BANUFI-921642 format. One record per atom (N, C-alpha, C): residue in one letter; atom name; z, y, x. Coordinates in pm, 1 decimal, padded with zeros to 6 digits. Layout:
PT   r    a          z          y          x
PT   A   CA          Z          Y          X
...
***
This chain:
PT   r    a          z          y          x
PT   X    N   -03161.1    00448.0   -01498.2
PT   X   CA   -03038.2    00471.4   -01538.1
PT   X    C   -02936.0    00457.6   -01419.3
PT   X    N   -02829.0    00556.3   -01417.6
PT   X   CA   -02737.5    00545.0   -01306.0
PT   X    C   -02588.4    00548.2   -01376.0
PT   X    N   -02516.0    00497.4   -01288.4
PT   X   CA   -02353.7    00492.0   -01335.7
PT   X    C   -02276.0    00545.5   -01208.4
PT   X    N   -02168.4    00622.5   -01237.4
PT   X   CA   -02095.0    00674.3   -01133.2
PT   X    C   -01949.7    00605.0   -01144.3
PT   X    N   -01918.8    00563.6   -01013.1
PT   X   CA   -01761.3    00505.1   -01007.2
PT   X    C   -01694.4    00590.4   -00905.3
PT   X    N   -01567.6    00618.2   -00945.4
PT   X   CA   -01458.3    00670.9   -00857.2
PT   X    C   -01382.8    00578.1   -00790.3
PT   X    N   -01372.3    00564.0   -00663.1
PT   X   CA   -01258.6    00476.8   -00599.3
PT   X    C   -01169.8    00570.1   -00557.0
PT   X    N   -01035.5    00574.0   -00617.5
PT   X   CA   -00930.4    00657.7   -00584.9
PT   X    C   -00828.4    00581.1   -00498.4
PT   X    N   -00779.7    00644.3   -00384.7
PT   X   CA   -00694.2    00596.7   -00308.6
PT   X    C   -00572.2    00573.6   -00392.1
PT   X    N   -00506.3    00457.8   -00365.6
PT   X   CA   -00365.8    00408.4   -00432.3
PT   X    C   -00259.8    00518.9   -00404.8
PT   X    N   -00278.1    00574.9   -00298.0
PT   X   CA   -00174.0    00670.1   -00268.2
PT   X    C   -00177.9    00805.5   -00378.0
PT   X    N   -00279.7    00820.7   -00437.9
PT   X   CA   -00281.7    00932.7   -00537.1
PT   X    C   -00206.1    00878.8   -00651.6
PT   X    N   -00210.7    00753.2   -00683.4
PT   X   CA   -00120.1    00704.5   -00784.0
PT   X    C    00028.5    00692.8   -00756.6
PT   X    N    00044.0    00690.0   -00627.1
PT   X   CA    00182.6    00682.9   -00577.8
PT   X    C    00262.0    00828.9   -00590.7
PT   X    N    00164.9    00921.1   -00587.7
PT   X   CA    00219.4    01061.1   -00568.3
PT   X    C    00316.5    01079.2   -00688.3
PT   X    N    00259.6    01033.8   -00803.3
PT   X   CA    00350.1    01055.4   -00934.6
PT   X    C    00483.4    01019.9   -00926.8
PT   X    N    00506.5    00893.4   -00845.3
PT   X   CA    00635.9    00851.2   -00830.6
PT   X    C    00706.3    00869.4   -00712.2
PT   X    N    00644.3    00960.0   -00626.9
PT   X   CA    00697.9    00991.3   -00485.6
PT   X    C    00835.7    01022.1   -00479.7
PT   X    N    00877.8    01124.1   -00581.5
PT   X   CA    01017.3    01179.5   -00570.0
PT   X    C    01108.2    01059.6   -00604.2
PT   X    N    01079.0    00984.3   -00702.3
PT   X   CA    01171.8    00866.3   -00735.6
PT   X    C    01154.3    00778.9   -00624.4
PT   X    N    01041.0    00750.4   -00570.4
PT   X   CA    01045.6    00650.1   -00454.2
PT   X    C    01117.8    00694.9   -00325.1
PT   X    N    01108.9    00799.8   -00309.4
PT   X   CA    01182.2    00859.2   -00188.8
PT   X    C    01339.0    00868.0   -00229.3
PT   X    N    01376.0    00891.9   -00337.2
PT   X   CA    01520.0    00901.3   -00380.0
PT   X    C    01562.3    00759.5   -00377.5
PT   X    N    01475.1    00650.5   -00415.9
PT   X   CA    01512.4    00515.9   -00409.9
PT   X    C    01548.1    00463.4   -00263.3
PT   X    N    01460.0    00519.2   -00184.0
PT   X   CA    01463.2    00463.4   -00042.1
PT   X    C    01594.2    00540.3    00030.2
PT   X    N    01617.9    00662.7    00006.0
PT   X   CA    01737.4    00737.5    00052.0
PT   X    C    01854.2    00668.6    00005.9
PT   X    N    01867.2    00624.9   -00127.2
PT   X   CA    01969.2    00553.4   -00187.7
PT   X    C    01997.2    00420.5   -00120.4
PT   X    N    01878.6    00348.3   -00104.4
PT   X   CA    01897.4    00213.7   -00032.3
PT   X    C    01932.7    00219.3    00106.3
PT   X    N    01890.3    00337.7    00188.0
PT   X   CA    01937.5    00351.6    00323.3
PT   X    C    02086.4    00370.5    00311.8
PT   X    N    02140.7    00466.5    00236.5
PT   X   CA    02282.4    00495.6    00238.3
PT   X    C    02366.3    00367.6    00196.6
PT   X    N    02314.3    00284.1    00099.8
PT   X   CA    02385.6    00172.5    00066.2
PT   X    C    02369.6    00058.4    00189.1
PT   X    N    02260.0    00055.5    00257.0
PT   X   CA    02220.7   -00033.4    00358.1
PT   X    C    02364.8   -00021.4    00480.0
PT   X    N    02379.0    00119.1    00495.0
PT   X   CA    02480.2    00126.2    00576.8
PT   X    C    02631.0    00084.7    00558.0
PT   X    N    02635.5    00046.5    00427.7
PT   X   CA    02751.1   -00020.1    00364.0
PT   X    C    02737.3   -00158.5    00354.4
PT   X    N    02610.5   -00214.2    00379.5
PT   X   CA    02573.8   -00359.6    00359.1
PT   X    C    02541.9   -00393.9    00211.2
PT   X    N    02495.4   -00296.8    00119.8
PT   X   CA    02467.7   -00312.6   -00008.7
PT   X    C    02339.9   -00253.8   -00048.3
PT   X    N    02238.9   -00294.8    00038.2
PT   X   CA    02105.7   -00221.7    00000.0
PT   X    C    02042.9   -00311.9   -00119.8
PT   X    N    01995.2   -00243.1   -00217.5
PT   X   CA    01937.9   -00300.9   -00331.7
PT   X    C    01784.2   -00300.0   -00314.1
PT   X    N    01718.1   -00387.6   -00375.3
PT   X   CA    01572.8   -00409.8   -00365.9
PT   X    C    01498.8   -00285.7   -00426.6
PT   X    N    01392.5   -00251.8   -00400.2
PT   X   CA    01308.0   -00129.8   -00459.4
PT   X    C    01165.8   -00204.6   -00466.6
PT   X    N    01113.1   -00167.5   -00596.4
PT   X   CA    00989.2   -00224.2   -00645.7
PT   X    C    00873.5   -00138.7   -00559.0
PT   X    N    00783.1   -00223.0   -00516.9
PT   X   CA    00665.3   -00150.3   -00463.6
PT   X    C    00550.8   -00169.6   -00545.5
PT   X    N    00434.0   -00114.8   -00504.3
PT   X   CA    00308.3   -00133.7   -00559.4
PT   X    C    00195.0   -00238.1   -00468.8
PT   X    N    00271.3   -00292.0   -00386.2
PT   X   CA    00209.5   -00392.6   -00280.0
PT   X    C    00194.1   -00523.6   -00353.6
PT   X    N    00073.5   -00563.1   -00359.7
PT   X   CA    00052.8   -00682.0   -00430.2
PT   X    C   -00048.4   -00798.8   -00340.5
PT   X    N   -00089.9   -00742.3   -00237.1
PT   X   CA   -00182.4   -00824.3   -00156.5
PT   X    C   -00126.3   -00834.7   -00009.5
PT   X    N   -00082.6   -00957.6    00026.8
PT   X   CA   -00007.9   -01007.0    00152.6
PT   X    C   -00107.4   -00959.6    00275.9
PT   X    N   -00232.4   -00996.7    00267.9
PT   X   CA   -00329.2   -00957.8    00390.7
PT   X    C   -00322.9   -00821.8    00402.3
PT   X    N   -00340.1   -00730.0    00293.8
PT   X   CA   -00354.9   -00592.3    00314.0
PT   X    C   -00221.7   -00530.1    00359.6
PT   X    N   -00106.3   -00582.1    00327.4
PT   X   CA    00016.9   -00543.6    00363.6
PT   X    C    00039.8   -00564.7    00528.7
PT   X    N   -00003.1   -00690.4    00544.4
PT   X   CA   -00005.7   -00734.1    00706.6
PT   X    C   -00092.7   -00633.3    00769.5
PT   X    N   -00224.9   -00604.8    00719.6
PT   X   CA   -00304.1   -00524.2    00808.4
PT   X    C   -00248.4   -00383.1    00833.3
PT   X    N   -00185.7   -00323.6    00713.1
PT   X   CA   -00121.9   -00208.6    00730.8
PT   X    C   -00011.0   -00201.1    00832.8
PT   X    N    00063.9   -00302.7    00836.4
PT   X   CA    00179.7   -00303.5    00931.8
PT   X    C    00129.7   -00308.8    01068.6
PT   X    N    00013.9   -00393.3    01090.5
PT   X   CA   -00070.0   -00404.1    01226.3
PT   X    C   -00108.8   -00272.6    01258.3
PT   X    N   -00175.1   -00191.7    01183.8
PT   X   CA   -00227.0   -00066.6    01213.2
PT   X    C   -00135.1    00037.6    01241.4
PT   X    N   -00000.9    00023.2    01209.8
PT   X   CA    00097.3    00118.7    01241.8
PT   X    C    00178.7    00061.1    01348.4
PT   X    N    00133.5   -00063.7    01415.3
PT   X   CA    00204.2   -00107.8    01536.9
PT   X    C    00345.4   -00156.5    01502.1
PT   X    N    00374.2   -00210.6    01382.9
PT   X   CA    00514.0   -00259.8    01348.1
PT   X    C    00500.9   -00407.1    01355.6
PT   X    N    00602.7   -00438.8    01443.1
PT   X   CA    00618.6   -00579.8    01463.1
PT   X    C    00679.4   -00654.4    01331.5
PT   X    N    00627.6   -00761.7    01299.9
PT   X   CA    00673.8   -00835.0    01164.5
PT   X    C    00679.4   -00982.1    01183.0
PT   X    N    00744.0   -01034.8    01090.5
PT   X   CA    00762.0   -01188.4    01090.5
PT   X    C    00737.4   -01221.4    00951.8
PT   X    N    00666.8   -01336.6    00933.4
PT   X   CA    00645.8   -01392.9    00803.4
PT   X    C    00714.5   -01519.2    00783.5
PT   X    N    00787.0   -01545.3    00684.2
PT   X   CA    00849.1   -01675.1    00654.6
PT   X    C    00762.9   -01772.0    00573.0
PT   X    N    00799.3   -01889.3    00566.3
PT   X   CA    00712.6   -01977.0    00496.7
PT   X    C    00705.5   -01946.5    00336.5
PT   X    N    00800.2   -01878.1    00308.1
PT   X   CA    00806.6   -01837.6    00149.6
PT   X    C    00730.8   -01708.5    00126.5
PT   X    N    00658.5   -01662.0    00239.8
PT   X   CA    00591.1   -01535.6    00223.3
PT   X    C    00652.8   -01409.7    00251.6
PT   X    N    00786.3   -01406.3    00273.9
PT   X   CA    00873.9   -01294.2    00291.8
PT   X    C    00827.3   -01225.8    00439.1
PT   X    N    00819.8   -01099.6    00433.6
PT   X   CA    00775.5   -01035.9    00551.9
PT   X    C    00886.3   -00942.8    00591.2
PT   X    N    00935.3   -00956.1    00711.3
PT   X   CA    01041.0   -00860.5    00765.8
PT   X    C    00971.9   -00775.5    00885.5
PT   X    N    00960.8   -00641.4    00848.1
PT   X   CA    00907.0   -00544.9    00942.2
PT   X    C    01024.2   -00481.6    01014.0
PT   X    N    00993.4   -00476.3    01143.2
PT   X   CA    01107.7   -00415.4    01232.5
PT   X    C    01060.6   -00284.9    01293.5
PT   X    N    01086.2   -00166.8    01226.3
PT   X   CA    01061.7   -00038.2    01248.3
PT   X    C    01176.3   -00004.0    01352.8
PT   X    N    01153.7    00084.5    01440.6
PT   X   CA    01264.7    00135.0    01537.2
PT   X    C    01372.5    00204.8    01469.2
PT   X    N    01342.1    00249.0    01347.0
PT   X   CA    01459.0    00314.2    01268.1
PT   X    C    01534.9    00234.9    01163.9
PT   X    N    01489.1    00109.8    01149.3
PT   X   CA    01553.0    00019.8    01067.9
PT   X    C    01464.5   -00090.6    01034.8
PT   X    N    01496.8   -00193.1    00960.0
PT   X   CA    01423.0   -00299.1    00915.5
PT   X    C    01394.1   -00297.6    00770.5
PT   X    N    01267.0   -00346.0    00728.0
PT   X   CA    01225.1   -00350.6    00579.9
PT   X    C    01191.7   -00498.4    00562.0
PT   X    N    01253.6   -00558.7    00456.7
PT   X   CA    01216.9   -00695.0    00408.4
PT   X    C    01132.7   -00672.2    00301.4
PT   X    N    01012.8   -00729.5    00289.2
PT   X   CA    00917.9   -00740.6    00160.0
PT   X    C    00914.1   -00861.6    00124.4
PT   X    N    00933.6   -00885.3   -00000.9
PT   X   CA    00956.2   -01018.6   -00062.4
PT   X    C    00912.7   -01022.7   -00212.0
PT   X    N    00890.4   -01131.8   -00275.2
PT   X   CA    00839.8   -01137.6   -00414.1
PT   X    C    00942.8   -01222.5   -00492.7
PT   X    N    00969.9   -01199.5   -00619.4
PT   X   CA    01043.7   -01286.6   -00690.1
PT   X    C    00955.4   -01395.1   -00765.2
PT   X    N    00821.6   -01372.9   -00763.6
PT   X   CA    00733.7   -01466.6   -00816.2
PT   X    C    00591.6   -01423.9   -00743.5
PT   X    N    00508.8   -01523.9   -00736.4
PT   X   CA    00373.7   -01511.2   -00674.5
PT   X    C    00284.3   -01411.7   -00725.5
PT   X    N    00302.0   -01394.5   -00862.9
PT   X   CA    00208.7   -01303.3   -00936.7
PT   X    C    00280.0   -01162.9   -00951.7
PT   X    N    00391.9   -01141.2   -00876.8
PT   X   CA    00443.0   -01001.8   -00890.5
PT   X    C    00433.4   -00933.0   -00772.1
PT   X    N    00424.8   -00796.5   -00769.6
PT   X   CA    00422.6   -00704.5   -00649.8
PT   X    C    00538.1   -00744.2   -00562.5
PT   X    N    00532.8   -00694.6   -00430.4
PT   X   CA    00645.1   -00697.3   -00334.4
PT   X    C    00744.9   -00619.1   -00378.7
PT   X    N    00872.8   -00650.3   -00344.0
PT   X   CA    00986.9   -00573.9   -00351.4
PT   X    C    01021.9   -00534.9   -00200.6
PT   X    N    01087.1   -00435.4   -00176.0
PT   X   CA    01135.3   -00401.8   -00031.6
PT   X    C    01292.3   -00385.8   -00037.7
PT   X    N    01343.8   -00413.2    00068.1
PT   X   CA    01482.9   -00391.5    00097.3
PT   X    C    01509.4   -00345.3    00234.5
PT   X    N    01576.0   -00235.2    00254.6
PT   X   CA    01594.2   -00186.9    00380.8
PT   X    C    01738.9   -00235.3    00436.2
PT   X    N    01739.8   -00253.7    00570.0
PT   X   CA    01864.7   -00277.7    00628.9
PT   X    C    01861.1   -00246.0    00775.2
PT   X    N    01981.0   -00252.8    00844.2
PT   X   CA    01979.8   -00212.3    00985.0
PT   X    C    01946.8   -00064.3    01010.3
PT   X    N    01969.2    00011.5    00915.6
PT   X   CA    01913.7    00152.4    00922.2
PT   X    C    01983.2    00229.4    01029.9
PT   X    N    01904.7    00289.2    01120.2
PT   X   CA    01948.7    00363.5    01241.3
PT   X    C    01936.0    00516.1    01217.9
PT   X    N    01809.2    00534.3    01143.4
PT   X   CA    01767.9    00682.8    01124.9
PT   X    C    01716.8    00686.9    00988.9
PT   X    N    01774.1    00745.5    00887.1
PT   X   CA    01743.9    00739.8    00763.0
PT   X    C    01618.8    00826.2    00732.7
PT   X    N    01606.4    00944.7    00783.8
PT   X   CA    01483.8    01012.7    00762.3
PT   X    C    01352.4    00947.0    00831.3
PT   X    N    01375.2    00877.5    00944.2
PT   X   CA    01252.5    00815.9    00984.8
PT   X    C    01213.0    00681.7    00908.2
PT   X    N    01316.5    00620.2    00837.9
PT   X   CA    01294.6    00513.1    00755.7
PT   X    C    01204.6    00560.2    00618.7
PT   X    N    01249.8    00668.6    00575.3
PT   X   CA    01170.2    00736.3    00459.7
PT   X    C    01033.9    00776.9    00508.8
PT   X    N    01022.8    00819.6    00621.1
PT   X   CA    00891.1    00868.9    00672.3
PT   X    C    00800.4    00737.9    00705.4
PT   X    N    00858.9    00635.9    00745.6
PT   X   CA    00778.4    00515.2    00778.7
PT   X    C    00745.6    00448.6    00644.8
PT   X    N    00825.9    00439.7    00527.2
PT   X   CA    00793.0    00396.4    00404.9
PT   X    C    00680.0    00477.8    00342.0
PT   X    N    00693.5    00609.1    00361.7
PT   X   CA    00578.5    00685.7    00303.8
PT   X    C    00438.8    00665.8    00379.6
PT   X    N    00454.7    00646.4    00488.6
PT   X   CA    00331.6    00627.1    00589.9
PT   X    C    00264.6    00493.8    00555.3
PT   X    N    00342.6    00394.6    00535.7
PT   X   CA    00304.5    00257.4    00496.1
PT   X    C    00230.8    00254.5    00348.5
PT   X    N    00308.2    00336.9    00266.7
PT   X   CA    00241.1    00340.2    00127.6
PT   X    C    00112.4    00407.7    00113.2
PT   X    N    00097.8    00505.4    00201.1
PT   X   CA   -00029.6    00589.6    00204.3
PT   X    C   -00130.0    00508.4    00263.5
PT   X    N   -00102.9    00445.7    00386.7
PT   X   CA   -00209.8    00358.5    00430.7
PT   X    C   -00246.4    00227.8    00361.4
PT   X    N   -00133.6    00171.5    00301.1
PT   X   CA   -00159.1    00060.0    00210.1
PT   X    C   -00283.1    00102.5    00100.9
PT   X    N   -00245.2    00220.5    00047.6
PT   X   CA   -00345.4    00265.0   -00041.6
PT   X    C   -00486.7    00289.8    00006.8
PT   X    N   -00503.5    00353.9    00110.7
PT   X   CA   -00624.3    00360.8    00186.2
PT   X    C   -00687.0    00225.3    00202.2
PT   X    N   -00615.3    00129.3    00256.3
PT   X   CA   -00660.7    00000.0    00272.7
PT   X    C   -00712.2   -00078.2    00139.9
PT   X    N   -00628.1   -00048.8    00038.3
PT   X   CA   -00681.8   -00118.1   -00088.6
PT   X    C   -00823.8   -00041.1   -00133.5
PT   X    N   -00828.6    00077.3   -00121.2
PT   X   CA   -00947.1    00153.2   -00143.7
PT   X    C   -01065.7    00093.7   -00058.4
PT   X    N   -01043.6    00087.9    00061.3
PT   X   CA   -01151.6    00036.4    00159.3
PT   X    C   -01195.8   -00110.5    00127.6
PT   X    N   -01098.4   -00182.5    00096.2
PT   X   CA   -01124.2   -00331.1    00056.3
PT   X    C   -01204.7   -00325.1   -00067.2
PT   X    N   -01177.1   -00244.8   -00175.7
PT   X   CA   -01229.0   -00255.0   -00310.0
PT   X    C   -01384.0   -00188.9   -00277.4
PT   X    N   -01390.5   -00097.5   -00206.9
PT   X   CA   -01532.8   -00026.4   -00167.2
PT   X    C   -01615.9   -00138.1   -00104.6
PT   X    N   -01565.1   -00213.7    00003.7
PT   X   CA   -01638.9   -00309.4    00072.8
PT   X    C   -01684.4   -00430.8   -00022.2
PT   X    N   -01587.2   -00469.8   -00113.8
PT   X   CA   -01620.5   -00577.4   -00191.8
PT   X    C   -01719.9   -00544.1   -00301.8
PT   X    N   -01704.5   -00416.9   -00346.3
PT   X   CA   -01801.7   -00372.7   -00447.5
PT   X    C   -01950.1   -00361.4   -00399.4
PT   X    N   -01948.3   -00325.9   -00275.6
PT   X   CA   -02090.1   -00302.4   -00207.8
PT   X    C   -02145.7   -00443.1   -00175.7
PT   X    N   -02062.3   -00523.6   -00133.3
PT   X   CA   -02126.6   -00652.8   -00109.0
PT   X    C   -02142.6   -00740.7   -00212.4
PT   X    N   -02089.5   -00716.8   -00340.5
PT   X   CA   -02117.9   -00805.3   -00459.7
PT   X    C   -02177.6   -00732.1   -00564.8
PT   X    N   -02262.0   -00637.3   -00532.3
PT   X   CA   -02350.1   -00568.2   -00633.7
PT   X    C   -02451.0   -00660.1   -00690.8
PT   X    N   -02461.0   -00662.6   -00817.0
PT   X   CA   -02578.4   -00752.1   -00873.6
PT   X    C   -02706.2   -00699.6   -00826.7
PT   X    N   -02803.9   -00795.0   -00827.7
PT   X   CA   -02936.1   -00778.1   -00774.3
PT   X    C   -03011.4   -00643.7   -00846.2
PT   X    N   -02964.8   -00618.3   -00977.0
PT   X   CA   -03018.9   -00506.9   -01047.7
PT   X    C   -02967.2   -00373.2   -01029.9
PT   X    N   -02871.3   -00374.3   -00936.2
PT   X   CA   -02802.2   -00251.4   -00894.2
PT   X    C   -02812.4   -00221.6   -00738.2
PT   X    N   -02821.4   -00089.6   -00725.0
PT   X   CA   -02813.6   -00038.9   -00581.4
PT   X    C   -02740.0    00093.1   -00575.1
PT   X    N   -02691.7    00110.6   -00458.4
PT   X   CA   -02613.3    00252.7   -00446.7
PT   X    C   -02714.3    00363.1   -00410.5
PT   X    N   -02713.7    00452.1   -00523.9
PT   X   CA   -02800.7    00569.3   -00497.7
PT   X    C   -02736.1    00681.4   -00410.9
PT   X    N   -02605.8    00687.1   -00418.3
PT   X   CA   -02545.0    00802.8   -00329.6
PT   X    C   -02404.1    00757.6   -00318.2
PT   X    N   -02347.9    00822.6   -00215.1
PT   X   CA   -02196.2    00801.4   -00189.3
PT   X    C   -02157.3    00933.1   -00137.2
PT   X    N   -02037.7    00976.4   -00186.6
PT   X   CA   -01971.1    01102.0   -00161.9
PT   X    C   -01817.9    01074.8   -00136.4
PT   X    N   -01764.9    01129.8   -00033.9
PT   X   CA   -01609.2    01120.8   -00007.8
PT   X    C   -01559.4    01259.2   -00065.3
PT   X    N   -01483.5    01276.4   -00156.8
PT   X   CA   -01431.2    01387.9   -00215.5
PT   X    C   -01313.7    01435.3   -00128.8
PT   X    N   -01273.4    01568.1   -00175.2
PT   X   CA   -01153.7    01634.8   -00091.8
PT   X    C   -01030.3    01555.5   -00092.0
PT   X    N   -01006.1    01483.3   -00210.3
PT   X   CA   -00878.1    01400.9   -00233.2
PT   X    C   -00905.3    01271.3   -00172.5
PT   X    N   -00993.0    01234.3   -00084.6
PT   X   CA   -01035.5    01102.5   -00031.3
PT   X    C   -01078.9    01016.0   -00128.6
PT   X    N   -01110.9    01043.1   -00254.2
PT   X   CA   -01175.6    00947.5   -00344.7
PT   X    C   -01327.3    00932.3   -00296.1
PT   X    N   -01375.1    00811.3   -00332.2
PT   X   CA   -01513.8    00800.7   -00309.6
PT   X    C   -01601.0    00791.4   -00441.5
PT   X    N   -01702.2    00870.1   -00457.5
PT   X   CA   -01789.1    00874.8   -00565.2
PT   X    C   -01905.4    00797.1   -00516.6
PT   X    N   -01935.7    00685.4   -00596.4
PT   X   CA   -02050.1    00605.8   -00568.4
PT   X    C   -02137.8    00611.5   -00713.1
PT   X    N   -02268.7    00656.4   -00676.1
PT   X   CA   -02343.6    00658.1   -00798.9
PT   X    C   -02435.3    00533.2   -00777.9
PT   X    N   -02445.4    00447.8   -00868.8
PT   X   CA   -02507.6    00324.7   -00864.9
PT   X    C   -02642.1    00343.0   -00955.2
PT   X    N   -02750.0    00287.4   -00900.0
PT   X   CA   -02869.2    00281.4   -00981.8
PT   X    C   -02884.7    00151.2   -01043.6
PT   X    N   -02909.8    00154.7   -01169.9
PT   X   CA   -02922.4    00032.6   -01246.2
PT   X    C   -03071.2    00019.6   -01295.8
PT   X    N   -03132.7   -00094.8   -01237.6
PT   X   CA   -03276.8   -00105.7   -01285.4
PT   X    C   -03284.4   -00198.7   -01406.7
PT   X    N   -03376.8   -00164.7   -01485.0
PT   X   CA   -03408.3   -00229.0   -01606.1
PT   X    C   -03451.2   -00369.5   -01598.4
***
């Protein structure tokens, strides 16, 4: 018997709210210039993956003892914080120098974070397969989803 699993990049899920997300970032940038940036909800839940994503983009960042991360993009700064440990990060933009670049940076980080979550999930799945299961085949699809076919032994 075999079973198929699809590992879809988180970015695919973010596309549905991309217009709202972009509008929220633009709105936050505009208000940041007046010192009134409101927090924006993100889908980021894992601190280590968020840190890895920022490192991969060469973004300098600092972490406070409460887990708050401040990323220093050349176009502006983004503060990632949580209201509770079991909640996703929120982000707040400030010091905006180039609104278009901030929007592009946010979109790039969201896409990369999604890919990193997918890679982490893929690795964990393969590392923790029960003994009675094995990977029969793997395929990367056009949308960067990963199709894993698992062989289940009786």
